[in-house]
FIPAVO-720250 format. One record per residue: residue number from 1; residue in three letters; x, y, z of N, C-alpha, C in turn. Coordinates in nm, 4 decimals. Layout:
<pts>
 num residuo       nX       nY       nZ      caX      caY      caZ       cX       cY       cZ
 NUM     ALA        X        Y        Z        X        Y        Z        X        Y        Z
...
</pts>
This chain:
<pts>
 num residuo       nX       nY       nZ      caX      caY      caZ       cX       cY       cZ
   1     MET   3.2528   6.5029   0.8871   3.3203   6.3786   0.8657   3.2591   6.3112   0.7425
   2     PRO   3.3426   6.2793   0.6466   3.2886   6.2181   0.5251   3.2480   6.0734   0.5515
   3     GLN   3.1430   6.0344   0.4791   3.0936   5.8956   0.4956   3.1832   5.7994   0.4218
   4     MET   3.2085   5.6921   0.4883   3.2931   5.5896   0.4286   3.2037   5.4932   0.3512
   5     PRO   3.2516   5.4460   0.2382   3.1707   5.3495   0.1652   3.1557   5.2209   0.2452
   6     LEU   3.0421   5.1548   0.2229   3.0170   5.0294   0.2946   3.1165   4.9235   0.2507
   7     SER   3.1687   4.8557   0.3464   3.2619   4.7484   0.3124   3.1827   4.6238   0.2728
   8     THR   3.2495   4.5312   0.2146   3.1830   4.4076   0.1705   3.1331   4.3272   0.2887
   9     SER   3.1916   4.3432   0.4047   3.1498   4.2643   0.5204   3.0187   4.3148   0.5808
  10     SER   2.9751   4.4343   0.5486   2.8517   4.4862   0.6056   2.7307   4.4682   0.5128
  11     ARG   2.7469   4.4014   0.4009   2.6332   4.3760   0.3126   2.5390   4.2756   0.3764
  12     ARG   2.4115   4.2854   0.3418   2.3123   4.1933   0.3950   2.3069   4.0689   0.3065
  13     ALA   2.3557   3.9590   0.3573   2.3537   3.8316   0.2852   2.3624   3.7194   0.3874
  14     PHE   2.3315   3.5979   0.3413   2.3419   3.4817   0.4303   2.4871   3.4377   0.4386
  15     THR   2.5266   3.4035   0.5575   2.6622   3.3525   0.5737   2.6609   3.2013   0.5515
  16     LEU   2.7768   3.1478   0.5351   2.7902   3.0042   0.5137   2.7350   2.9263   0.6336
  17     ILE   2.7549   2.9779   0.7516   2.7050   2.9114   0.8727   2.5526   2.9109   0.8746
  18     GLU   2.4901   3.0228   0.8368   2.3438   3.0288   0.8330   2.2874   2.9295   0.7329
  19     ILE   2.3477   2.9211   0.6185   2.3021   2.8257   0.5166   2.3197   2.6829   0.5672
  20     ALA   2.4307   2.6540   0.6328   2.4550   2.5200   0.6873   2.3507   2.4849   0.7922
  21     VAL   2.3151   2.5798   0.8778   2.2137   2.5554   0.9809   2.0789   2.5257   0.9162
  22     ILE   2.0424   2.5987   0.8146   1.9162   2.5754   0.7437   1.9153   2.4365   0.6810
  23     LEU   2.0254   2.3978   0.6195   2.0339   2.2649   0.5581   2.0231   2.1540   0.6622
  24     VAL   2.0823   2.1736   0.7777   2.0715   2.0747   0.8859   1.9271   2.0634   0.9335
  25     ILE   1.8589   2.1754   0.9473   1.7184   2.1739   0.9893   1.6336   2.1001   0.8870
  26     ILE   1.6542   2.1279   0.7602   1.5789   2.0597   0.6540   1.6078   1.9098   0.6562
  27     ALA   1.7329   1.8725   0.6746   1.7700   1.7303   0.6792   1.7027   1.6608   0.7968
  28     LEU   1.7005   1.7249   0.9126   1.6345   1.6661   1.0297   1.4846   1.6486   1.0060
  29     MET   1.4233   1.7467   0.9442   1.2804   1.7358   0.9133   1.2549   1.6187   0.8185
  30     MET   1.3404   1.6005   0.7210   1.3236   1.4902   0.6253   1.3428   1.3555   0.6943
  31     ILE   1.4364   1.3485   0.7872   1.4598   1.2241   0.8606   1.3358   1.1857   0.9405
  32     ILE   1.2648   1.2828   0.9893   1.1439   1.2569   1.0685   1.0241   1.2279   0.9785
  33     VAL   1.0076   1.3009   0.8697   0.8874   1.2941   0.7869   0.8869   1.1761   0.6898
  34     ILE   0.9972   1.1469   0.6263   0.9993   1.0435   0.5220   0.9575   0.9065   0.5752
  35     PRO   1.0087   0.8592   0.6893   0.9622   0.7281   0.7383   0.8117   0.7247   0.7634
  36     HIS   0.7569   0.8357   0.8096   0.6117   0.8425   0.8322   0.5354   0.8208   0.7011
  37     PHE   0.5795   0.8843   0.5939   0.5141   0.8672   0.4650   0.5282   0.7244   0.4124
  38     LEU   0.6435   0.6627   0.4366   0.6642   0.5246   0.3926   0.5718   0.4287   0.4661
  39     VAL   0.5539   0.4501   0.5947   0.4627   0.3657   0.6731   0.3198   0.3843   0.6233
  40     GLN   0.2810   0.5077   0.5984   0.1458   0.5328   0.5485   0.1231   0.4665   0.4128
  41     ALA   0.2232   0.4672   0.3266   0.2101   0.4026   0.1959   0.1889   0.2521   0.2124
  42     LYS   0.2625   0.1898   0.3042   0.2448   0.0468   0.3293   0.1069   0.0176   0.3880
  43     GLU   0.0594   0.1042   0.4755  -0.0743   0.0859   0.5340  -0.1816   0.0933   0.4256
  44     ARG  -0.1655   0.1856   0.3311  -0.2614   0.1952   0.2200  -0.2597   0.0683   0.1358
  45     LYS  -0.1405   0.0144   0.1105  -0.1296  -0.1102   0.0336  -0.1996  -0.2238   0.1066
  46     ALA  -0.1802  -0.2326   0.2378  -0.2441  -0.3388   0.3161  -0.3963  -0.3263   0.3098
  47     ARG  -0.4479  -0.2049   0.3191  -0.5937  -0.1849   0.3099  -0.6458  -0.2265   0.1726
  48     ARG  -0.5700  -0.1950   0.0675  -0.6140  -0.2311  -0.0680  -0.6145  -0.3827  -0.0866
  49     VAL  -0.5145  -0.4504  -0.0319  -0.5105  -0.5964  -0.0416  -0.6295  -0.6560   0.0330
  50     LYS  -0.6591  -0.6030   0.1508  -0.7729  -0.6554   0.2274  -0.9045  -0.6303   0.1533
  51     GLN  -0.9179  -0.5144   0.0892  -1.0377  -0.4866   0.0093  -1.0494  -0.5862  -0.1064
  52     ASP  -0.9361  -0.6186  -0.1680  -0.9357  -0.7188  -0.2751  -0.9858  -0.8528  -0.2227
  53     LEU  -0.9362  -0.8925  -0.1067  -0.9746  -1.0214  -0.0496  -1.1231  -1.0261  -0.0165
  54     VAL  -1.1759  -0.9167   0.0336  -1.3195  -0.9100   0.0628  -1.3994  -0.9224  -0.0668
  55     ALA  -1.3579  -0.8496  -0.1712  -1.4277  -0.8558  -0.3006  -1.4212  -0.9968  -0.3591
  56     LEU  -1.3064  -1.0617  -0.3488  -1.2921  -1.1984  -0.3993  -1.3783  -1.2956  -0.3203
  57     ASN  -1.3872  -1.2774  -0.1898  -1.4701  -1.3640  -0.1075  -1.6167  -1.3542  -0.1478
  58     VAL  -1.6634  -1.2329  -0.1700  -1.8022  -1.2125  -0.2140  -1.8229  -1.2771  -0.3512
  59     ALA  -1.7255  -1.2612  -0.4399  -1.7361  -1.3206  -0.5734  -1.7417  -1.4729  -0.5657
  60     ILE  -1.6633  -1.5328  -0.4773  -1.6661  -1.6789  -0.4607  -1.8046  -1.7240  -0.4151
  61     GLU  -1.8607  -1.6517  -0.3192  -1.9940  -1.6870  -0.2687  -2.1001  -1.6741  -0.3776
  62     HIS  -2.0945  -1.5664  -0.4552  -2.1915  -1.5489  -0.5639  -2.1745  -1.6566  -0.6710
  63     TYR  -2.0522  -1.6892  -0.7038  -2.0256  -1.7943  -0.8024  -2.0855  -1.9268  -0.7552
  64     ALA  -2.0613  -1.9606  -0.6287  -2.1115  -2.0873  -0.5744  -2.2643  -2.0918  -0.5783
  65     LEU  -2.3281  -1.9821  -0.5417  -2.4746  -1.9777  -0.5430  -2.5299  -1.9878  -0.6849
  66     ASP  -2.4725  -1.9110  -0.7773  -2.5219  -1.9108  -0.9151  -2.4989  -2.0423  -0.9874
  67     ASN  -2.3906  -2.1123  -0.9523  -2.3547  -2.2338  -1.0247  -2.3781  -2.3617  -0.9445
  68     GLY  -2.4378  -2.3516  -0.8282  -2.4695  -2.4683  -0.7475  -2.3467  -2.5464  -0.7019
  69     LYS  -2.2392  -2.4791  -0.6779  -2.1156  -2.5460  -0.6347  -2.1120  -2.5563  -0.4826
  70     VAL  -2.0591  -2.6672  -0.4354  -2.0540  -2.6918  -0.2920  -1.9126  -2.6693  -0.2396
  71     SER  -1.9020  -2.6690  -0.1083  -1.7739  -2.6470  -0.0431  -1.6692  -2.7453  -0.0940
  72     GLY  -1.5532  -2.6928  -0.1223  -1.4433  -2.7761  -0.1704  -1.4199  -2.7660  -0.3202
  73     TYR  -1.5137  -2.7095  -0.3936  -1.4978  -2.6954  -0.5397  -1.3907  -2.5911  -0.5692
  74     ARG  -1.2943  -2.6263  -0.6535  -1.1841  -2.5353  -0.6901  -1.2241  -2.4516  -0.8104
  75     LEU  -1.1861  -2.3248  -0.8092  -1.2119  -2.2382  -0.9235  -1.0958  -2.1426  -0.9428
  76     SER  -1.0936  -2.0805  -1.0593  -0.9841  -1.9893  -1.0942  -1.0339  -1.8446  -1.0910
  77     TYR  -0.9416  -1.7545  -1.1104  -0.9789  -1.6136  -1.1159  -1.0713  -1.5870  -1.2343
  78     ALA  -1.0489  -1.6551  -1.3451  -1.1339  -1.6369  -1.4635  -1.2801  -1.6699  -1.4313
  79     ASP  -1.3020  -1.7683  -1.3463  -1.4394  -1.8030  -1.3054  -1.5044  -1.6891  -1.2274
  80     LEU  -1.4239  -1.6136  -1.1560  -1.4765  -1.5095  -1.0668  -1.4916  -1.3733  -1.1332
  81     GLN  -1.4261  -1.3512  -1.2443  -1.4252  -1.2179  -1.3062  -1.5651  -1.1619  -1.3269
  82     LYS  -1.6562  -1.2442  -1.3700  -1.7929  -1.2000  -1.3970  -1.8619  -1.1504  -1.2700
  83     TYR  -1.8149  -1.1932  -1.1537  -1.8782  -1.1589  -1.0267  -1.8077  -1.0429  -0.9550
  84     LEU  -1.7055  -0.9889  -1.0166  -1.6324  -0.8759  -0.9582  -1.6742  -0.7451  -1.0249
  85     ASP  -1.6811  -0.6415  -0.9470  -1.7090  -0.5088  -1.0006  -1.5860  -0.4630  -1.0797
  86     PRO  -1.6054  -0.4218  -1.2059  -1.4914  -0.3768  -1.2867  -1.4160  -0.2575  -1.2272
  87     LYS  -1.4747  -0.1885  -1.1313  -1.4088  -0.0739  -1.0699  -1.3130  -0.1148  -0.9577
  88     THR  -1.3187  -0.2396  -0.9138  -1.2319  -0.2823  -0.8038  -1.0882  -0.2960  -0.8512
  89     ASP  -0.9968  -0.2797  -0.7569  -0.8544  -0.2919  -0.7884  -0.8198  -0.4308  -0.8394
  90     VAL  -0.8733  -0.5328  -0.7752  -0.8391  -0.6703  -0.8134  -0.8844  -0.7001  -0.9568
  91     TYR  -0.9962  -0.6459  -0.9969  -1.0442  -0.6658  -1.1342  -0.9521  -0.5940  -1.2321
  92     GLN  -0.9158  -0.4719  -1.1996  -0.8323  -0.3921  -1.2890  -0.6901  -0.4453  -1.2997
  93     ARG  -0.6447  -0.5174  -1.1973  -0.5104  -0.5765  -1.2011  -0.5137  -0.7231  -1.2428
  94     ASP  -0.6264  -0.7674  -1.2949  -0.6427  -0.9033  -1.3490  -0.6088  -1.0110  -1.2462
  95     GLY  -0.6624  -0.9963  -1.1263  -0.6473  -1.0993  -1.0239  -0.5168  -1.0965  -0.9484
  96     ARG  -0.4440  -0.9882  -0.9595  -0.3159  -0.9761  -0.8876  -0.3303  -0.8713  -0.7780
  97     ASP  -0.2488  -0.8876  -0.6747  -0.2533  -0.7877  -0.5680  -0.1669  -0.6676  -0.6049
  98     ILE  -0.1601  -0.5727  -0.5160  -0.0902  -0.4474  -0.5438   0.0601  -0.4660  -0.5624
  99     LEU   0.1143  -0.5778  -0.5135   0.2562  -0.6070  -0.5301   0.2831  -0.6984  -0.6488
 100     GLY   0.1764  -0.7365  -0.7201   0.1923  -0.8176  -0.8407   0.1761  -0.9671  -0.8209
 101     ASP   0.1469  -1.0112  -0.6991   0.1272  -1.1538  -0.6734  -0.0156  -1.1949  -0.7063
 102     SER  -0.0301  -1.3163  -0.7568  -0.1629  -1.3672  -0.7928  -0.2394  -1.4135  -0.6700
 103     TYR  -0.3678  -1.3846  -0.6697  -0.4569  -1.4425  -0.5707  -0.4996  -1.5783  -0.6254
 104     GLY  -0.5311  -1.6687  -0.5380  -0.5854  -1.7962  -0.5829  -0.4810  -1.9050  -0.5818
 105     PRO  -0.5174  -2.0277  -0.6149  -0.6498  -2.0713  -0.6597  -0.7530  -2.0565  -0.5477
 106     PHE  -0.8764  -2.0601  -0.5860  -0.9851  -2.0356  -0.4930  -1.0648  -2.1637  -0.4713
 107     THR  -1.1235  -2.1740  -0.3532  -1.2041  -2.2901  -0.3182  -1.3347  -2.2417  -0.2577
 108     VAL  -1.4446  -2.2964  -0.3061  -1.5757  -2.2611  -0.2514  -1.5781  -2.3049  -0.1049
 109     GLY  -1.6274  -2.2171  -0.0188  -1.6363  -2.2468   0.1235  -1.5145  -2.2032   0.2021
 110     GLN  -1.4112  -2.1538   0.1329  -1.2920  -2.1030   0.2016  -1.2671  -1.9592   0.1581
 111     ARG  -1.2253  -1.8788   0.2527  -1.1915  -1.7408   0.2182  -1.0613  -1.7395   0.1391
 112     PRO  -1.0482  -1.6456   0.0460  -0.9198  -1.6351  -0.0260  -0.8096  -1.5955   0.0715
 113     ALA  -0.6885  -1.6350   0.0407  -0.5759  -1.6076   0.1310  -0.4884  -1.4972   0.0742
 114     VAL  -0.4312  -1.4202   0.1661  -0.3343  -1.3187   0.1261  -0.2093  -1.3916   0.0769
 115     PRO  -0.1536  -1.3515  -0.0376  -0.0297  -1.4161  -0.0843   0.0812  -1.4026   0.0197
 116     THR   0.1591  -1.5084   0.0366   0.2636  -1.5129   0.1390   0.3629  -1.3987   0.1237
 117     LYS   0.4064  -1.3746   0.0005   0.5044  -1.2670  -0.0235   0.4473  -1.1308   0.0179
 118     THR   0.3199  -1.1088  -0.0105   0.2549  -0.9826   0.0245   0.2433  -0.9683   0.1756
 119     ALA   0.2031  -1.0761   0.2437   0.1921  -1.0715   0.3896   0.3270  -1.0416   0.4521
 120     THR   0.4332  -1.0996   0.3975   0.5678  -1.0747   0.4486   0.6093  -0.9304   0.4235
 121     GLU   0.5854  -0.8813   0.3031   0.6241  -0.7449   0.2661   0.5535  -0.6404   0.3526
 122     LEU   0.4286  -0.6659   0.3869   0.3495  -0.5688   0.4614   0.3424  -0.6006   0.6107
 123     SER   0.4228  -0.6961   0.6570   0.4144  -0.7407   0.7963   0.4497  -0.6315   0.8974
 124     THR   0.5248  -0.5318   0.8572   0.5606  -0.4255   0.9514   0.4417  -0.3364   0.9864
 125     VAL   0.3395  -0.3342   0.8998   0.2213  -0.2514   0.9278   0.0948  -0.3339   0.9441
 126     ALA   0.0983  -0.4600   0.9024  -0.0198  -0.5458   0.9095   0.0233  -0.6841   0.9565
 127     GLY   0.0080  -0.7076   1.0853   0.0481  -0.8357   1.1423  -0.0524  -0.9454   1.1130
 128     ALA  -0.0297  -1.0601   1.1718  -0.1149  -1.1773   1.1489  -0.2597  -1.1504   1.1886
 129     ASP  -0.2797  -1.0738   1.2931  -0.4171  -1.0433   1.3349  -0.4916  -0.9604   1.2306
 130     TYR  -0.4203  -0.8787   1.1564  -0.4824  -0.7986   1.0501  -0.5347  -0.8887   0.9378
 131     TRP  -0.4563  -0.9902   0.9035  -0.4939  -1.0806   0.7946  -0.5765  -1.1992   0.8416
 132     SER  -0.6024  -1.2123   0.9713  -0.6597  -1.3330   1.0287  -0.7797  -1.3911   0.9544
 133     PRO  -0.8738  -1.3145   0.9047  -0.9831  -1.3813   0.8332  -0.9388  -1.4379   0.6981
 134     PHE  -0.8241  -1.3950   0.6479  -0.7817  -1.4340   0.5128  -0.6482  -1.5068   0.5138
 135     GLN  -0.6269  -1.5931   0.6121  -0.5019  -1.6698   0.6139  -0.5302  -1.8168   0.5964
</pts>
């Protein structure tokens, strides 16, 4: 019996249904993974803002000690620059937070406050209790 040539239907290839199933699986994975990455990005931003606030608080205390200023004295970011480590984010962003909002004005004896817009933007990952020392 002579061998018949292979028909086009017996070739090894992906069918349209197989490709569609793969695309659906990839889409489902993206639906699950992308929100997780977005939440993590917001959490990182919140941590960076809190680190900025801690650095600014230390700078305010050092400024007050070095210059003999008492509680209630108002100062600007320019007054604090000398007391900030140039490697900190707040120093490199010239007194602005990661979202571009300015910190300050500052008062000796009071902790710096998280900018309202930033607290609102990051409220889904950092509630009031997270910012409590800096409100």
